[in-house]
C-alpha positions in Angstrom: 0.0 0.0 0.0 1.6 3.3 -1.1 0.1 5.3 1.8 1.5 2.8 4.3 4.9 3.0 2.6 4.9 6.8 2.9 3.7 6.5 6.4 7.1 5.1 7.4 8.7 8.2 5.8 6.4 10.8 7.3 5.9 9.2 10.7 9.2 7.3 11.4 9.9 5.6 14.6 13.6 5.6 13.8 15.9 7.6 11.6 19.5 7.1 10.3 21.4 10.3 9.3 24.0 9.4 6.7 26.6 12.2 6.7 26.0 13.2 10.3 28.4 15.8 11.6 29.2 18.3 14.3 30.8 20.7 11.9 29.1 24.1 12.1 27.4 25.1 8.8 27.4 21.6 7.4 24.1 20.0 6.2 24.8 16.9 8.3 25.2 19.0 11.5 21.9 20.9 10.8 20.0 17.6 10.1 21.1 16.1 13.4 20.4 19.2 15.4 16.9 19.6 13.9 16.1 16.0 14.8 17.5 16.3 18.3 15.3 19.4 18.9 12.0 17.5 18.6 12.2 14.0 17.2 11.1 11.4 19.8 12.2 8.2 18.1 15.6 6.4 17.8 18.3 8.4 16.0 21.4 6.7 14.4 24.2 9.0 13.1 26.2 7.4 10.2 29.7 8.7 9.3 32.8 6.5 8.8 35.1 9.3 10.1 33.5 9.8 13.5 32.8 7.6 16.6 30.0 9.8 17.9 28.0 12.8 17.0 26.5 15.1 19.7 27.0 12.3 22.2 25.3 9.6 20.0 27.2 6.5 18.9 28.1 6.9 15.2 28.1 4.0 12.8 30.6 3.7 9.9 28.0 2.4 7.4 24.2 1.8 7.2 25.0 -1.9 7.0 26.4 -1.7 10.6 23.3 -0.3 12.2 22.2 -2.3 15.3 18.5 -1.6 15.1 15.6 -1.3 12.7 15.4 2.0 10.8 12.3 3.5 9.1 13.9 6.4 7.3 17.4 7.2 6.1 18.4 10.9 5.6 21.3 11.1 3.2 23.6 14.2 3.0 26.8 13.0 1.4 28.5 13.8 -2.0 26.4 12.7 -4.9 28.8 10.0 -6.2 28.5 8.2 -2.8 24.7 8.2 -2.7 23.9 5.1 -4.9 26.1 2.9 -2.8 24.5 4.2 0.4 21.0 3.6 -1.0 22.1 0.1 -2.0 23.1 -0.5 1.6 19.7 0.8 2.8 18.0 -1.6 0.5 20.1 -4.5 1.9 19.2 -3.5 5.4 15.5 -3.3 4.5 15.2 0.4 5.3 11.9 1.2 3.5 12.4 4.9 2.8 15.1 7.5 2.2 15.3 11.3 1.8 18.3 12.3 -0.3 19.3 15.9 0.6 22.4 15.7 -1.6 22.6 17.8 -4.8 24.7 17.0 -7.9 22.2 14.8 -9.8 20.0 15.5 -12.8 20.1 19.3 -12.2 23.9 19.3 -12.7 24.2 17.6 -16.2 24.7 14.3 -17.8 26.9 12.8 -15.1 24.2 13.6 -12.5 21.5 12.1 -14.7 23.5 8.8 -14.8 23.5 8.8 -11.0 19.8 9.4 -10.9 19.2 6.4 -13.2 21.2 4.2 -10.8 19.0 5.4 -7.9 15.9 4.5 -9.9 17.2 1.0 -10.5 18.1 0.4 -6.8 14.8 1.7 -5.7 12.9 -0.6 -8.0 15.1 -3.6 -6.9 14.3 -3.1 -3.2 10.9 -1.5 -3.4 12.0 1.6 -1.4 10.4 5.0 -1.4 12.8 7.9 -2.1 12.2 11.6 -1.7 14.6 13.8 -3.7 17.5 14.0 -4.4 18.4 17.7 -4.3 15.7 18.5 -1.8 15.3 20.2 1.6 13.5 17.2 3.3 10.3 17.2 5.2 8.8 18.7 8.4 5.8 17.4 10.4 5.2 20.1 13.1 2.6 18.1 15.1 5.3 15.4 15.7 8.1 17.8 16.3 9.8 16.1 13.3 12.2 18.3 11.3 13.8 16.0 8.8 15.2 18.8 6.8 18.1 21.3 6.8 15.8 24.3 7.4 16.5 25.4 11.0 13.0 26.6 11.7 9.9 24.8 12.9 6.5 26.2 11.8 3.4 25.9 13.9 1.2 22.8 13.6 -1.8 23.3 11.3 -4.0 21.8 8.6 -2.1 22.8 5.5 0.2 20.5 3.6 2.8 22.5 1.6 4.6 20.7 -1.3 7.4 22.6 -2.9 9.4 21.4 -5.9 12.1 24.1 -5.4 14.2 23.8 -2.3 15.3 27.4 -2.2 11.8 28.8 -2.7 10.4 26.3 -0.3 12.7 27.6 2.4 11.6 31.2 1.6 7.9 30.1 1.8 8.5 28.5 5.1 10.2 31.7 6.4 7.4 33.8 5.2 4.7 31.5 6.7 6.4 31.4 10.1 6.4 35.2 10.3 2.7 35.1 9.2 1.9 32.4 11.8 0.6 30.0 9.2 0.4 26.4 10.5 1.2 23.2 8.6 0.3 19.6 8.8 3.4 18.9 6.8 6.0 20.6 4.6 7.7 18.6 1.8 10.5 19.5 -0.6 10.3 17.3 -3.7 13.6 18.0 -5.4 14.3 16.0 -8.5 11.5 13.4 -8.0 13.3 10.2 -8.9 10.4 8.5 -7.0 8.0 10.4 -4.8 6.1 12.9 -6.9 3.1 15.3 -6.7 0.7 12.4 -7.4 2.1 10.3 -4.5 1.9 13.2 -2.1 -1.7 14.2 -3.1 -2.7 10.6 -2.5 -1.0 10.7 0.9 -2.3 14.0 2.1 -5.7 13.4 0.6 -6.1 10.6 3.2 -4.3 12.4 6.0 -6.9 13.4 8.7 -4.6 16.3 9.8 -4.6 17.9 6.3 -7.4 20.2 5.3 -5.9 21.7 2.2 -2.9 21.0 -0.1 -0.7 23.8 -1.4 1.9 23.3 -4.2 4.7 25.2 -5.7 5.3 23.5 -9.0 7.9 23.9 -11.7 7.1 20.8 -13.8 5.2 17.5 -13.6 7.0 14.2 -14.3 4.2 11.7 -14.1 1.2 13.6 -15.5 -1.2 10.7 -15.3 -0.5 10.0 -11.6 -0.8 13.7 -10.8 -4.1 14.3 -12.6 -5.6 11.0 -11.2 -4.7 11.8 -7.6 -5.8 15.5 -7.9 -9.2 14.5 -9.4 -9.7 12.0 -6.7 -9.2 14.4 -3.8 -10.0 17.9 -5.1 -13.7 17.3 -4.2 -12.9 16.9 -0.5 -9.7 19.0 0.0 -8.9 22.2 -1.8 -5.7 21.9 -3.9 -4.1 25.2 -4.7 -1.0 25.6 -6.9 1.5 28.2 -8.0 3.0 27.1 -11.3 6.2 29.0 -12.3 7.7 29.4 -15.8 4.7 31.0 -17.5 6.4 33.2 -20.0 9.7 31.3 -20.4 7.7 28.2 -21.3 5.6 30.1 -23.7 8.6 31.4 -25.6 10.2 27.9 -25.7 6.9 26.3 -27.0 6.6 28.9 -29.7 10.1 28.1 -30.9 9.7 24.4 -30.9 9.8 22.4 -34.2 6.2 21.3 -33.8 4.8 24.8 -33.6 4.6 25.4 -37.3 0.8 25.6 -37.4 -1.5 28.2 -35.9 -2.4 25.7 -33.2 1.2 25.0 -32.4 2.1 28.7 -32.1 -0.9 29.5 -30.0 -0.7 26.6 -27.5 2.1 27.1 -25.1 2.8 24.8 -22.2 1.4 27.3 -19.7 -2.1 27.1 -21.3 -1.9 23.3 -21.2 -1.2 23.4 -17.5 -4.2 25.7 -17.0 -6.3 23.2 -18.8 -5.0 20.3 -16.8 -5.6 22.1 -13.5 -9.1 23.1 -14.5 -10.0 19.5 -15.6 -9.1 18.0 -12.2 -10.3 20.8 -9.8 -6.9 22.4 -8.9 -7.0 26.1 -8.4 -4.0 28.0 -9.9 -2.9 31.3 -8.3 -0.4 34.0 -9.2 1.9 34.2 -6.3 2.9 32.7 -2.9 0.7 35.0 -0.8 -2.3 34.2 -2.9 -1.5 30.5 -2.3 -2.1 30.9 1.5 -4.9 33.5 1.1 -6.9 31.2 -1.1 -6.3 28.2 1.1 -7.5 30.0 4.1 -10.7 31.2 2.4 -11.5 27.7 1.0 -11.0 26.3 4.5 -13.3 28.8 6.2 -16.1 29.7 3.8 -18.3 28.4 1.1 -17.2 29.3 -2.4 -19.4 31.8 -4.4 -22.1 30.4 -6.7 -21.2 33.0 -9.4 -18.8 35.7 -10.4 -21.1 38.7 -9.5 -19.5 40.8 -6.7 -20.9 43.7 -4.9 -18.4 46.3 -3.7 -19.0 48.7 -0.8 -16.4 51.4 -0.2 -16.0 54.7 1.7 -13.6 56.0 -1.0 -14.1 56.1 -4.8 -10.5 55.2 -5.8 -10.2 51.8 -4.1 -13.6 50.9 -5.5 -12.5 51.6 -9.1 -9.3 49.6 -8.5 -11.3 46.7 -7.2 -13.6 46.9 -10.3 -10.7 46.9 -12.7 -9.2 43.7 -11.2 -12.6 42.0 -11.1 -13.2 42.6 -14.8 -9.6 41.6 -15.7 -10.1 38.2 -14.0 -13.4 37.5 -15.6 -15.7 38.6 -12.8 -18.8 40.8 -13.0 -20.1 43.7 -11.0 -23.4 42.5 -9.5 -26.4 44.4 -10.9 -28.4 45.6 -7.9 -32.1 45.0 -8.1 -34.7 47.9 -7.9 -35.6 46.8 -4.4 -31.9 47.0 -3.3 -31.5 50.4 -4.9 -34.6 51.6 -3.1 -33.2 50.5 0.2 -29.9 52.2 -0.5 -31.7 55.4 -1.4 -33.3 55.4 2.0 -30.1 54.3 3.8 -27.5 56.6 2.2 -27.1 60.4 1.9 -27.7 62.1 -1.4 -24.0 62.5 -2.1 -23.4 58.8 -1.9 -23.3 56.6 -5.0 -25.9 53.9 -4.9 -24.8 52.0 -8.0 -22.3 49.1 -7.7 -19.5 49.8 -6.6 -21.5 51.5 -3.8 -19.6 54.5 -2.5 -21.1 55.3 0.9 -18.9 58.4 1.1 -15.9 59.3 3.4 -18.1 60.5 6.2 -19.8 57.1 6.7 -20.1 55.6 10.2 -20.4 51.9 11.0 -24.2 52.1 10.9 -24.1 53.2 7.3 -21.8 50.3 6.5 -24.2 47.9 8.2 -27.3 49.1 6.4 -25.5 49.0 3.1 -24.1 45.5 3.7 -27.5 44.2 4.7 -29.2 45.5 1.6 -26.5 44.2 -0.8 -26.0 40.7 0.7 -29.7 40.0 0.6 -29.9 40.8 -3.2 -30.4 37.6 -5.2 -28.2 39.0 -7.9 -25.2 39.3 -5.6 -22.9 36.2 -5.3 -20.3 37.8 -2.9 -19.5 41.0 -1.1 -16.3 43.0 -0.8 -16.2 45.7 1.9 -13.5 48.3 1.6 -12.5 50.7 4.4 -10.1 53.6 4.5 -9.5 55.4 7.8 -11.5 58.6 7.5 -14.8 60.0 8.7 -16.6 58.8 11.8 -16.2 55.0 11.4 -13.3 53.4 13.1 -11.7 50.2 11.8 -12.7 48.3 14.9 -16.3 49.3 14.5 -16.5 48.5 10.8 -14.8 45.1 11.5 -17.4 44.3 14.1 -20.2 45.0 11.7 -18.6 42.9 9.0 -18.3 39.9 11.4 -22.0 40.4 12.3 -23.1 40.4 8.7 -21.3 37.0 8.0 -23.6 35.4 10.6 -26.7 36.0 8.5 -25.4 34.8 5.1 -23.7 31.9 3.5 -22.4 34.1 0.7 -18.6 34.9 0.9 -17.8 38.2 2.5 -14.3 39.7 2.1 -12.8 42.8 3.6 -10.0 45.2 2.5 -8.7 47.7 5.1 -6.3 50.2 3.7 -3.8 51.9 6.0 -1.3 51.2 8.7 -1.5 51.3 12.4 -5.1 52.6 12.3 -6.4 49.5 10.7 -4.2 46.8 12.2 -6.5 45.9 15.1 -9.5 45.7 12.8 -7.7 43.4 10.4 -6.6 41.2 13.3 -10.2 41.0 14.6 -11.5 40.0 11.2 -9.0 37.3 10.8 -9.6 36.0 14.3 -13.3 35.7 13.3 -12.5 33.8 10.0 -13.3 36.7 7.7 -10.7 37.0 4.9 -9.1 40.4 5.2 -6.6 42.1 3.0 -4.5 45.3 2.9 -5.4 46.0 -0.8 -8.6 45.7 -2.8 -6.8 44.1 -5.7 -5.7 41.1 -3.7 -9.1 40.7 -2.2 -10.8 40.6 -5.6 -8.2 38.2 -6.9 -8.9 35.8 -4.0 -12.6 36.0 -4.7 -12.1 35.1 -8.3 -9.8 32.3 -7.4 -12.3 30.7 -5.1 -15.0 31.2 -7.7 -12.8 29.4 -10.2 -12.3 26.6 -7.6 -16.1 26.1 -7.3 -16.4 26.3 -11.1 -13.8 23.6 -11.5 -15.5 21.4 -8.9 -18.9 21.9 -10.6 -17.3 20.5 -13.7 -16.4 17.3 -11.8 -20.0 17.0 -10.4 -21.9 17.6 -13.6 -23.9 14.8 -15.3 -23.2 15.2 -19.1 -25.9 14.6 -21.6 -26.0 11.4 -23.6 -23.7 11.3 -26.6 -24.7 10.0 -30.1 -23.9 6.4 -30.8 -21.0 5.4 -33.1 -18.6 8.1 -32.0 -15.6 5.9 -33.2 -16.2 5.0 -36.9 -14.3 2.4 -38.9 -10.8 3.7 -39.1 -8.5 1.0 -40.5 -8.3 2.7 -43.9 -7.0 5.8 -42.1 -4.3 3.7 -40.4 -3.3 2.4 -43.9 -3.2 6.0 -45.2 -0.8 7.0 -42.4 1.4 4.1 -43.2 1.6 5.1 -46.8 2.5 8.7 -45.8 5.2 7.5 -43.4 6.8 5.2 -45.9 7.1 8.1 -48.3 9.2 9.8 -45.6 6.5 12.4 -44.8 5.2 13.6 -41.4 2.9 16.3 -42.9 -0.4 15.2 -44.5 -1.8 17.2 -47.4 -5.1 19.1 -47.0 -7.1 16.3 -48.8 -5.5 13.6 -46.6 -6.2 15.6 -43.5 -9.8 16.2 -44.5 -10.3 12.5 -45.0 -9.8 12.1 -41.2 -12.4 14.8 -40.5 -14.9 13.4 -42.9 -14.6 9.9 -41.5 -15.3 11.3 -38.0 -18.4 13.2 -39.2 -17.0 16.7 -39.3 -18.3 18.4 -42.5 -15.6 19.5 -45.0 -15.3 21.1 -48.4 -14.1 18.2 -50.5 -10.8 19.0 -52.1 -10.0 17.4 -55.5 -6.3 17.5 -56.6 -5.3 18.7 -60.0 -1.8 18.4 -61.6 -2.7 20.6 -64.6 -4.9 23.6 -65.5 -7.0 21.4 -67.8 -7.7 18.9 -64.9 -8.5 21.8 -62.6 -11.1 23.2 -65.1 -12.7 19.8 -65.4 -12.9 19.5 -61.6 -14.3 23.0 -61.2 -17.1 22.4 -63.7 -18.0 19.2 -61.8 -18.1 21.0 -58.5 -19.9 24.1 -59.8 -18.8 27.7 -59.7 -17.7 29.6 -57.7 -14.6 27.6 -56.6 -11.4 28.0 -54.6 -8.0 26.9 -55.7 -5.2 26.1 -53.1 -1.7 24.9 -53.4 -1.6 21.2 -52.3 1.8 20.7 -50.6 2.8 19.1 -47.3 5.7 21.6 -47.1 3.5 24.7 -47.0 1.6 25.6 -43.9 0.4 29.1 -44.5 -1.0 28.9 -48.0 -2.3 32.5 -48.1 1.1 34.0 -47.1 2.8 32.6 -50.2 0.0 33.4 -52.6 -1.2 29.8 -52.6 -5.0 30.6 -52.4 -7.3 32.1 -54.9 -11.0 32.5 -54.1 -14.2 33.4 -55.9 -13.2 31.8 -59.3 -16.2 31.8 -61.7 -15.1 30.4 -65.0 -12.6 28.1 -66.9 -10.3 31.0 -67.9 -10.1 32.2 -64.3 -9.3 28.6 -63.2 -6.4 28.3 -65.7 -5.0 31.7 -64.7 -5.3 31.0 -61.0 -3.6 27.6 -61.4 -0.6 29.1 -63.0 -0.5 32.1 -60.6 -0.5 29.8 -57.6 2.4 27.6 -58.8 4.4 30.7 -59.8 3.8 32.5 -56.5 4.5 29.5 -54.3 7.7 28.7 -56.2 8.8 32.2 -55.6 7.9 32.4 -51.9 8.7 28.8 -51.0 11.4 27.6 -53.5 12.2 24.4 -51.5 8.6 23.2 -51.1 7.2 20.4 -53.2 4.4 22.3 -55.0 3.2 20.9 -58.2 -0.5 20.2 -57.4 -3.5 22.4 -56.8 -6.7 21.5 -54.9 -10.0 22.6 -56.3 -13.0 22.9 -53.9 -16.4 24.5 -53.5 -16.4 28.2 -52.6 -18.5 28.7 -49.4 -20.1 32.1 -50.1 -22.3 32.2 -47.0 -19.6 31.6 -44.4 -20.1 33.2 -41.0 -17.9 33.3 -37.9 -14.5 31.7 -38.4 -13.2 29.3 -35.8 -10.1 27.3 -35.2 -10.2 23.7 -33.9 -6.9 21.9 -33.4 -4.7 19.7 -31.3 -1.0 19.9 -30.2 1.0 17.1 -28.5 2.3 18.5 -25.2 5.4 16.7 -23.9 3.9 16.4 -20.4 0.2 16.1 -20.8 -0.1 14.6 -24.2 -2.6 15.9 -26.8 -4.2 19.2 -26.0 -7.3 20.3 -27.9 -7.5 24.0 -28.9 -10.7 25.9 -29.8 -11.1 29.6 -30.5 -11.5 32.4 -33.0 -10.0 31.4 -36.4 -9.2 32.9 -39.8 -6.2 34.7 -41.1 -6.0 36.9 -37.9 -5.9 33.9 -35.5 -2.5 34.8 -34.1 -3.5 38.4 -33.7 -6.8 37.6 -31.8 -5.1 34.9 -29.7 -8.6 34.1 -28.5 -8.3 30.4 -27.7 -9.1 27.9 -25.0 -7.3 24.6 -24.3 -8.8 21.3 -23.0 -7.6 17.7 -22.6 -9.3 14.7 -24.2 -11.5 12.9 -23.7 -14.2 15.5 -24.1 -17.9 15.0 -23.6 -20.6 17.6 -24.4 -20.3 19.4 -21.1 -16.5 19.7 -21.4 -16.8 20.8 -25.0 -19.2 23.6 -24.0 -16.9 24.7 -21.2 -14.1 24.9 -23.7 -16.2 27.1 -25.9 -17.3 29.3 -23.0 -13.7 30.3 -22.2 -13.3 32.2 -25.4 -14.6 35.6 -26.5 -15.8 34.2 -29.8 -18.4 32.2 -27.9 -20.4 35.5 -27.4 -20.4 35.9 -31.2 -21.7 32.4 -31.6 -24.7 33.1 -29.4 -25.8 35.7 -31.9 -25.3 39.4 -32.2 -26.9 42.3 -34.1 -28.6 40.7 -37.1 -26.6 37.4 -36.9 -28.6 34.5 -35.6 -27.1 32.2 -33.0 -25.0 29.3 -34.2 -26.0 25.7 -33.6 -23.9 25.3 -30.4 -25.3 21.8 -29.7 -24.0 20.6 -33.0 -20.6 22.3 -32.4 -20.4 20.5 -29.1 -20.9 17.2 -31.0 -18.1 18.1 -33.5 -15.7 18.9 -30.7 -16.5 15.5 -29.1 -16.0 13.7 -32.4 -12.7 15.5 -32.9 -11.7 14.4 -29.4 -12.5 10.8 -30.3 -10.3 11.2 -33.4 -7.4 12.3 -31.2 -8.0 9.4 -28.8 -8.0 6.8 -31.6 -4.8 8.0 -33.2 -1.8 8.2 -30.9 0.3 8.9 -34.1 -1.1 12.4 -34.5 1.1 15.1 -33.0 -0.6 18.2 -34.5 -3.9 19.1 -36.2 -5.0 22.5 -37.5 -8.6 23.1 -38.8 -8.6 26.8 -39.7 -11.1 28.0 -40.5 -14.0 26.0 -39.3 -16.8 28.3 -40.4 -20.5 28.7 -39.5 -22.6 28.0 -42.5 -26.3 28.4 -41.8 -27.2 25.8 -39.1 -24.0 23.8 -39.6 -20.2 24.2 -39.6 -17.8 23.4 -42.4 -14.0 22.8 -42.3 -12.6 24.9 -45.1 -8.9 24.0 -44.5 -7.1 21.3 -42.5 -3.5 20.3 -41.7 -2.2 17.3 -39.8 1.2 16.1 -38.7 2.1 12.6 -37.4 5.0 11.0 -35.6 6.8 9.0 -38.4 8.3 6.5 -35.9 5.0 5.8 -34.1 3.2 5.2 -37.4 5.8 2.6 -38.6 6.6 1.2 -35.2 3.1 0.8 -33.9 1.5 3.0 -31.2 0.1 1.6 -28.0 -3.6 2.5 -27.7 -4.3 5.2 -25.1 -0.6 5.5 -24.3 -0.7 9.2 -25.4 -3.5 10.1 -23.0 -3.1 11.2 -19.4 -6.9 11.0 -18.7 -8.3 7.5 -19.2 -11.1 7.6 -21.8 -14.2 5.5 -21.7 -12.9 1.9 -21.8 -15.0 0.3 -24.6 -12.8 -2.8 -24.4 -14.7 -3.9 -21.2 -18.1 -4.2 -22.9 -19.6 -7.7 -23.2 -23.0 -9.2 -23.9 -24.5 -12.0 -21.8 -27.7 -13.7 -20.9 -29.4 -14.1 -17.6 -30.5 -17.6 -16.5 -34.1 -16.7 -17.5 -33.0 -16.0 -21.1 -33.0 -12.2 -21.0 -30.1 -10.4 -22.7 -27.9 -8.2 -20.6 -25.1 -5.9 -21.6 -22.1 -5.6 -19.2 -20.2 -2.3 -19.7 -18.3 0.3 -17.7 -20.3 2.9 -15.9 -20.6 6.4 -17.4 -21.2 9.9 -16.0 -24.5 9.9 -17.9 -25.7 6.9 -15.8 -26.6 9.0 -12.8 -30.4 8.9 -13.4 -30.2 5.1 -13.9 -28.2 4.7 -10.7 -31.0 6.5 -8.8 -33.6 4.1 -10.2 -31.3 1.2 -9.4 -31.1 2.1 -5.7 -34.9 2.2 -5.6 -34.9 -1.6 -6.3 -32.9 -2.4 -3.1 -34.7 -3.9 -0.2 -33.4 -2.9 3.3 -31.5 -6.2 3.5 -29.7 -5.5 0.2 -28.7 -2.0 1.3 -27.3 -3.5 4.6 -25.4 -6.2 2.7 -23.8 -3.8 0.2 -23.1 -0.7 2.3 -22.9 -2.3 5.8 -25.5 0.2 7.0 -29.3 0.7 6.7 -30.9 2.4 3.7 -29.6 5.9 3.2 -30.4 8.8 0.9 -27.7 9.5 -1.6 -26.9 13.1 -2.5 -26.0 14.3 -6.0 -22.3 14.4 -4.9 -22.6 10.8 -3.7 -24.1 9.7 -7.1 -21.4 11.6 -9.0 -18.7 9.7 -7.0 -20.4 6.4 -8.1 -20.8 7.3 -11.8 -18.1 9.9 -12.7 -15.0 7.8 -12.0 -11.4 7.9 -13.0 -11.0 4.7 -15.1 -7.3 4.7 -14.4 -7.7 3.9 -10.7 -11.3 2.7 -10.5 -13.7 0.6 -12.5 -17.4 0.0 -12.2 -19.1 -2.5 -14.5 -22.9 -2.3 -14.8 -25.3 -4.9 -16.0 -27.8 -3.1 -18.2 -31.2 -4.5 -19.2 -33.5 -3.1 -21.9 -37.2 -3.6 -21.3 -40.1 -1.9 -23.2 -37.6 0.5 -24.8 -36.2 1.6 -21.4 -32.7 0.9 -20.1 -32.2 -0.2 -16.5 -29.1 -0.8 -14.4 -29.7 -4.1 -12.7 -26.4 -4.8 -11.1 -22.9 -3.2 -10.5 -19.5 -4.6 -9.8 -16.9 -2.1 -8.6 -13.1 -2.2 -8.3 -11.1 0.4 -6.5 -7.4 0.2 -7.3 -4.6 1.2 -5.0 -2.7 4.3 -6.2 0.4 2.1 -6.9 -1.7 -0.3 -9.1 -0.7 -3.4 -7.1 -4.1 -4.5 -5.8 -7.7 -3.5 -5.5 -10.9 -3.8 -3.4 -14.0 -5.0 -5.1 -17.8 -5.1 -4.4 -20.7 -6.5 -6.3 -24.5 -5.9 -5.8 -27.6 -6.9 -7.8 -31.0 -5.3 -7.5 -33.6 -7.4 -5.8 -35.8 -8.2 -8.9 -32.8 -9.7 -10.7 -31.1 -11.7 -7.9 -30.5 -15.5 -8.4 -30.2 -15.1 -12.2 -26.4 -15.5 -12.5 -25.6 -11.7 -12.8 -23.5 -11.6 -9.6 -21.2 -14.3 -11.0 -20.9 -12.5 -14.4 -20.1 -9.2 -12.7 -17.5 -10.8 -10.4 -15.9 -12.5 -13.4 -15.7 -9.2 -15.3 -14.1 -7.5 -12.3 -11.5 -10.3 -12.2 -10.8 -9.8 -15.9 -10.4 -6.0 -15.4 -8.0 -6.5 -12.5 -5.9 -9.0 -14.5 -5.8 -6.6 -17.5 -4.6 -3.8 -15.3 -1.8 -6.0 -13.8 -3.1 -6.2 -10.2 -1.5 -8.9 -8.0 -4.7 -9.6 -6.1 -8.2 -8.3 -5.3 -10.1 -8.5 -2.1 -13.5 -7.6 -0.7 -15.3 -7.4 2.6 -18.5 -9.3 2.8 -21.0 -9.5 5.6 -20.8 -13.0 7.2 -24.5 -13.6 6.6 -24.3 -12.8 2.8 -24.3 -16.4 1.7 -24.9 -15.7 -2.0 -21.7 -13.6 -2.3 -19.6 -15.9 -0.3 -20.7 -18.8 -2.5 -19.9 -16.9 -5.7 -16.4 -16.0 -4.4 -15.7 -19.6 -3.3 -16.8 -21.0 -6.6 -14.4 -18.5 -8.4 -11.4 -19.4 -6.4 -11.4 -16.7 -3.7 -10.0 -17.5 -0.3 -12.7 -16.6 2.2 -11.6 -16.0 5.8 -13.4 -14.6 8.9 -12.3 -11.1 10.0 -14.7 -10.7 12.9 -18.1 -12.2 13.8 -19.9 -10.0 11.3 -17.4 -9.8 8.4 -15.4 -12.1 6.1 -12.7 -11.1 3.6 -12.6 -12.7 0.2 -9.1 -12.6 -1.5 -8.1 -13.8 -5.0 -4.4 -13.9 -5.9 -3.9 -13.0 -9.6 -0.2 -13.2 -10.1 
């Protein structure tokens, strides 16, 4: 169990310090002193050059230790570390923290040392934190296994920092701010323990209420996203991700960024998409990290972005409004009733519109009346109260009124007190009463928008998407054959007609492009298509056709076709002399095209394929109006992707333009997502423009790039995805013992209504046998946890019966996999009307098959001792069934 393994690292009973020393200023000296200051377990100094360290017997080698050790702290030169870790493995020391630097961060020689560490770790099954890290601190245990000579207060925040130096600075800042921690961890180079491991650990740690991260990069994206998605619902995860602009520049310069999609999609945008997808809140700086964590731990997130601002000075109110609009928020529009209340409560010289300026002469009573009126307005999602020291109101009195107002509302209330000594006591009072309080209105508004984004991300996890059309993955073997032909020709770029063949196969409308090698052929094709037509250069070597004179539109006759053909070849030869450009495509001219969009995909080195949607056309890189999402997409996620762009407002209709068919556009995005899922070989796609045409959309141009080696070498299905798509490979058809057909398939988010009906078929006895408690009422969030699962770490197989045109779930088998993928817990339940028909056996057999496919070593389940049916099924299928206590048995099946 991974959590149990890390438990020995974070809660050790004994520690060996390798490189222990009494030399002032050395890392070994600091480590020992820190441990002696609070660690209550056994401490073993290790150093071949000393007989004792601070009065403790010193051992020459870890192999000479005379007692069991849970954790080894290593602070010796890098070249000695692999041998030391080998010795730890031989002594069955389960965990190590490598403080030493000089590994991957130092060059090729250091990377070789890291590879040795990975091999040793795998051989002995150890857990390793680092190298090149600070270590870890657990304040509640008095454990400082780091070379930071400060101990923060105990608290409920777990802080994970990839940077040692910045981690130390964060600790120093937080200690001065009296921020408490359940744990502080410095990750370093992550040869083993990574962000995903720690989210799994702290997600289950009862002392941790929220998880904060300083992140530079992710090594195991699948592990990180899976863990974050699993725990973001119950514990806020807030991150600062560095490298925004450097990464953007590097991505724009990469060799794959030849298309609009590639140039627009920098790594920073992909990280944003990944965070949003799994419920992680991204903030700008370290102070925001703690501010947002504090808010999320003390108040309910807002239900919307509409903020009411109350101020006694105009300037701060305007500053707050600017930041609110910049971060995508909205000024709440106060109702007529609220405005009437404010007319009666405020003097004539006060501004009653939002932001509400109650004037500099306001006292605390004016603040109270204004707050009461605004917070009760249904159009207000949250409230910001700004105070500057002037007039009759003191900071203490205003703070008291703000605390009082929070007792009558569940809406978030934030405060910003500007000034120095005059407002210090008021700020302290607010914070003591769990009201988020700031010294600037800008930071207060940013925090509000961060927590709104947090709730928005979580809402995405809890939604039940609409049913998708059938047949989303069409026959595609001919497309695989096409890619093989392209690769054997030494090409990675597909031509426009080849690229459009993929889109057409997946049901995305295109303008069919016919390829002509002569003016005469082009004329024949144009007459067959019907005028007007468009001619384009057809070359895998030319990305921006318009820039080299490779496009002529609005051609209305044979003479114009011939002239355009010659002009295109001459122009492209002049502008792109090295390009292969001897063919021209002829296609229908779409005269009634509306809004131009871009739809594309770029392979990110960390998160795999990233889908891009936004405003397209020739000005796409000027608009830079795009949003990024990770596949797989469903209708809900497709709509969210669209909503993040400005062009979405145009698509809803404006002036005399009717709204576009957004439901159909959702479907095309989902189809495009399925294309990306089905072809790991694709590294880049650019559909620009995808235009609105009446009630439909048409791809006028398309470009696709593939990985030559993957095409010829064979790509592992789904290996390119960090989020597991719907696993169609686990679908089977069977028959109940009474002859009725039943489909066995993985559960889907869309199954929530069927899950509700399924529970209604349970007798009290069935509820007790499955959930070990009497019948209960399940909330929407409970049902989402059952149906909206991460297929990477969990599987639920439903038995579905169709009767009188209605689908019913009649049984469910569930497998929850340990984070390290070694074993899993299973459970099976069948609704009362369908029991004793063989479904329980079929579901159990399916679960065994899934577990074997995922490489688990064993599965186990807890069964009530009086559940004779389930015990019989397990014994018949080879499980070992043993009594745990008088009411419970454990069924275990070893798989390998």
